[in-house]
C-alpha positions as CSV (number, residue, x, y, z in Angstrom):
1,X,77.6,54.2,72.8
2,X,77.0,56.5,75.8
3,X,79.7,58.8,76.9
4,X,79.7,58.6,80.7
5,X,81.6,58.2,84.0
6,X,84.9,56.9,85.0
7,X,85.9,53.3,85.8
8,X,87.0,53.1,89.4
9,X,89.8,50.7,90.3
10,X,91.1,50.0,93.8
11,X,93.8,48.0,95.5
12,X,95.5,48.0,98.8
13,X,98.4,49.7,97.0
14,X,99.8,50.1,93.5
15,X,99.8,46.4,92.7
16,X,96.5,46.8,90.9
17,X,98.4,48.7,88.2
18,X,99.0,45.3,86.7
19,X,95.2,45.0,86.3
20,X,94.8,48.5,84.9
21,X,97.4,48.0,82.2
22,X,95.6,44.9,80.9
23,X,92.3,46.9,80.9
24,X,93.9,49.8,79.0
25,X,95.1,47.4,76.3
26,X,91.5,46.8,75.3
27,X,89.7,49.9,76.6
28,X,92.2,52.7,75.9
29,X,89.6,55.5,75.5
30,X,88.0,55.1,78.9
31,X,88.6,57.5,81.9
32,X,90.0,55.8,85.0
33,X,90.2,56.7,88.7
34,X,92.7,54.5,90.5
35,X,92.6,54.4,94.3
36,X,95.7,53.0,96.2
37,X,95.0,52.4,99.9
38,X,98.6,52.5,101.0
39,X,97.5,53.7,104.5
40,X,96.0,50.3,105.2
41,X,98.4,48.1,103.1
42,X,98.6,45.1,103.3
43,X,95.0,43.7,103.4
44,X,96.2,40.1,103.7
45,X,96.8,40.3,107.4
46,X,93.5,42.0,108.3
47,X,90.2,40.4,109.5
48,X,87.3,39.9,107.2
49,X,85.4,42.7,109.0
50,X,88.3,45.1,108.6
51,X,88.6,44.3,104.9
52,X,84.9,44.8,104.3
53,X,85.0,48.2,106.1
54,X,87.9,49.4,104.1
55,X,86.4,48.3,100.8
56,X,83.1,49.8,101.8
57,X,84.7,53.2,102.5
58,X,86.6,53.2,99.2
59,X,83.5,52.1,97.3
60,X,81.5,55.1,98.7
61,X,84.2,57.5,97.5
62,X,84.3,56.0,94.0
63,X,80.5,56.2,93.8
64,X,80.6,59.8,94.9
65,X,83.1,60.4,92.1
66,X,80.6,59.1,89.6
67,X,82.2,55.9,88.7
68,X,80.0,53.7,86.4
69,X,81.8,50.5,87.3
70,X,84.2,49.5,90.1
71,X,87.1,47.0,89.6
72,X,88.4,45.3,92.7
73,X,92.0,44.9,91.7
74,X,93.0,43.1,94.9
75,X,92.6,39.3,95.3
76,X,92.2,39.6,99.1
77,X,89.5,42.3,98.8
78,X,87.7,40.3,96.1
79,X,87.8,37.1,98.1
80,X,86.6,38.7,101.3
81,X,84.4,41.7,100.3
82,X,82.9,41.5,96.8
83,X,79.8,39.5,98.0
84,X,79.2,42.0,100.7
85,X,79.6,45.0,98.4
86,X,77.3,43.6,95.7
87,X,74.6,43.1,98.3
88,X,75.0,46.5,99.8
89,X,75.3,48.3,96.4
90,X,73.1,46.4,93.9
91,X,73.1,49.3,91.5
92,X,76.9,49.2,91.1
93,X,78.7,47.1,88.6
94,X,81.5,45.3,90.5
95,X,84.2,43.4,88.6
96,X,86.5,41.4,90.9
97,X,89.9,39.9,90.2
98,X,90.5,36.3,91.4
99,X,93.4,33.9,91.2
100,X,93.6,32.4,87.7
101,X,93.5,28.8,88.9
102,X,90.8,27.8,86.4
103,X,93.2,28.7,83.6
104,X,95.5,25.9,84.8
105,X,92.6,23.5,84.5
106,X,91.8,24.8,81.0
107,X,95.4,25.0,79.6
108,X,97.9,23.1,81.7
109,X,96.0,20.7,83.9
110,X,98.5,17.9,84.1
111,X,101.5,20.0,85.2
112,X,102.6,20.6,88.8
113,X,101.3,24.0,89.9
114,X,102.3,26.6,92.5
115,X,99.7,29.1,93.7
116,X,101.3,32.2,95.2
117,X,98.8,34.4,97.1
118,X,98.2,36.1,100.4
119,X,97.2,34.0,103.4
120,X,93.8,35.6,103.4
121,X,93.2,34.7,99.7
122,X,94.3,31.1,100.2
123,X,92.1,30.7,103.3
124,X,89.1,32.4,101.8
125,X,85.9,30.4,101.0
126,X,86.0,31.7,97.5
127,X,89.4,30.3,96.7
128,X,88.6,27.0,98.5
129,X,85.6,26.5,96.2
130,X,87.8,27.3,93.2
131,X,90.4,24.8,94.2
132,X,87.9,22.1,95.0
133,X,86.3,22.5,91.6
134,X,89.4,22.6,89.4
135,X,92.1,20.8,91.5
136,X,94.6,19.0,89.4
137,X,95.9,17.2,92.5
138,X,99.4,18.5,91.7
139,X,99.0,21.9,93.4
140,X,101.1,23.5,96.1
141,X,99.6,26.5,98.0
142,X,102.1,29.1,99.1
143,X,100.8,31.9,101.4
144,X,103.3,34.7,100.7
145,X,103.0,36.6,103.9
146,X,104.5,40.0,103.6
147,X,105.5,39.7,99.9
148,X,103.0,42.3,98.6
149,X,104.2,44.8,101.2
150,X,107.8,44.3,100.1
151,X,106.8,44.8,96.5
152,X,104.9,47.9,97.5
153,X,108.0,49.4,99.1
154,X,110.2,48.4,96.1
155,X,113.2,47.0,98.0
156,X,114.7,44.8,95.3
157,X,117.3,43.1,97.6
158,X,114.7,42.3,100.3
159,X,112.4,40.9,97.6
160,X,115.2,38.7,96.3
161,X,116.0,37.4,99.7
162,X,112.3,36.7,100.4
163,X,111.9,34.8,97.1
164,X,115.0,32.7,97.6
165,X,113.9,31.6,101.1
166,X,110.3,30.9,100.1
167,X,110.6,29.5,96.5
168,X,113.9,27.6,96.6
169,X,112.2,24.2,97.5
170,X,110.0,24.5,94.5
171,X,112.8,24.9,91.9
172,X,112.4,22.5,89.0
173,X,109.3,21.0,90.8
174,X,106.6,23.2,89.3
175,X,105.7,24.1,85.8
176,X,102.8,26.5,86.4
177,X,102.7,29.5,88.7
178,X,99.4,31.2,89.6
179,X,100.0,34.8,90.5
180,X,97.2,35.2,93.1
181,X,98.0,38.8,94.1
182,X,98.0,41.7,91.7
183,X,101.4,42.8,93.1
184,X,103.2,39.6,92.0
185,X,103.3,40.2,88.2
186,X,105.6,43.1,89.0
187,X,108.3,40.6,90.1
188,X,107.6,37.9,87.5
189,X,111.1,38.0,86.2
190,X,112.5,37.6,89.7
191,X,110.3,34.6,90.4
192,X,111.4,32.9,87.2
193,X,115.1,33.4,88.1
194,X,114.6,31.2,91.1
195,X,112.0,28.6,89.8
196,X,113.4,28.2,86.3
197,X,111.2,28.4,83.2
198,X,107.6,28.3,84.2
199,X,104.2,29.3,82.8
200,X,102.5,32.1,84.6
201,X,98.8,32.5,85.1
202,X,97.4,35.9,85.9
203,X,93.7,36.8,86.2
204,X,94.0,40.3,84.9
205,X,93.6,39.7,81.1
206,X,90.4,37.8,81.6
207,X,89.1,40.4,84.0
208,X,89.7,43.1,81.3
209,X,87.7,41.1,78.7
210,X,84.9,40.6,81.3
211,X,84.8,44.3,82.1
212,X,84.5,45.2,78.4
213,X,81.6,42.8,78.0
214,X,79.8,44.2,81.0
215,X,80.2,47.7,79.8
216,X,78.9,46.7,76.4
217,X,75.9,44.9,77.8
218,X,75.0,48.0,79.8
219,X,75.7,50.5,77.0
220,X,78.4,52.2,79.0
221,X,81.5,52.2,76.8
222,X,83.2,55.5,76.4
223,X,84.9,57.0,73.3
224,X,87.2,59.8,74.4
225,X,90.9,60.6,75.1
226,X,91.3,58.2,78.0
227,X,92.5,60.0,81.2
228,X,93.9,58.4,84.3
229,X,93.6,59.8,87.8
230,X,95.6,58.4,90.7
231,X,94.6,58.7,94.4
232,X,96.5,57.4,97.4
233,X,95.0,57.2,100.9
234,X,98.3,58.7,102.3
235,X,98.7,61.1,99.5
236,X,102.2,59.8,98.8
237,X,103.7,61.5,95.8
238,X,106.3,58.7,95.4
239,X,103.5,56.2,95.0
240,X,101.9,58.3,92.2
241,X,105.2,58.6,90.5
242,X,106.0,54.9,90.6
243,X,102.4,54.1,89.5
244,X,102.8,56.1,86.3
245,X,106.3,54.9,85.7
246,X,105.1,51.3,85.7
247,X,102.3,52.2,83.2
248,X,104.6,54.1,80.9
249,X,107.3,51.4,81.1
250,X,104.9,48.9,79.7
251,X,104.3,51.1,76.6
252,X,100.6,50.6,76.9
253,X,99.3,54.1,76.3
254,X,101.5,56.9,75.2
255,X,98.8,59.4,76.0
256,X,98.6,58.7,79.7
257,X,97.9,61.9,81.6
258,X,98.8,62.5,85.2
């Protein structure tokens, strides 16, 4: 195995920490550089052109930092920009998160399903193709406008009010919930308190497995201590602190280094 570069991970905020923690479970010895674009959060209400420009700028920074692979830990960015980025940077290994709707098809096809995602993700061509291919005809699509931003700011009361207003009508009507934004697993408990007992589907575990396979195929796995760097486009110390608190709270890697 070669000992080389960092794995770059970026999101519109700290929501991608839910992706990173799944990656760390199976790749604990890699070095990571996480980029939180809080200056431009949320991505869900931006145009396709704006999203591509933002992702392009971040990609350039991660390449300059020597990242051997880049994980797009934002469903909106993946849906709107990954095709563009792969074409512009063919030498870069891009691994992109996407809503875990296919998992419903594979494991719980016959149950009523709620897809929670940003408006941009739900309206994207990428998701429309996914839905068309795996539709169980018992699926509700819920564009959660502003939810990721509320989670980013961490206002628990505001999150609770939002969920009560938007999810109340689905109580006892759905059995599957697709978490189509990387911020949403951070409030999984709060979602279940309103909907009742449901089965959650999250694309992060499968992304982590895919990343490991890609690195193996390219002889790019790293055997070291495993360091994590955090960057924020606004250089907000509170974001960095919350980011590492979430990682530590999940008891994934006791050797996480700031």
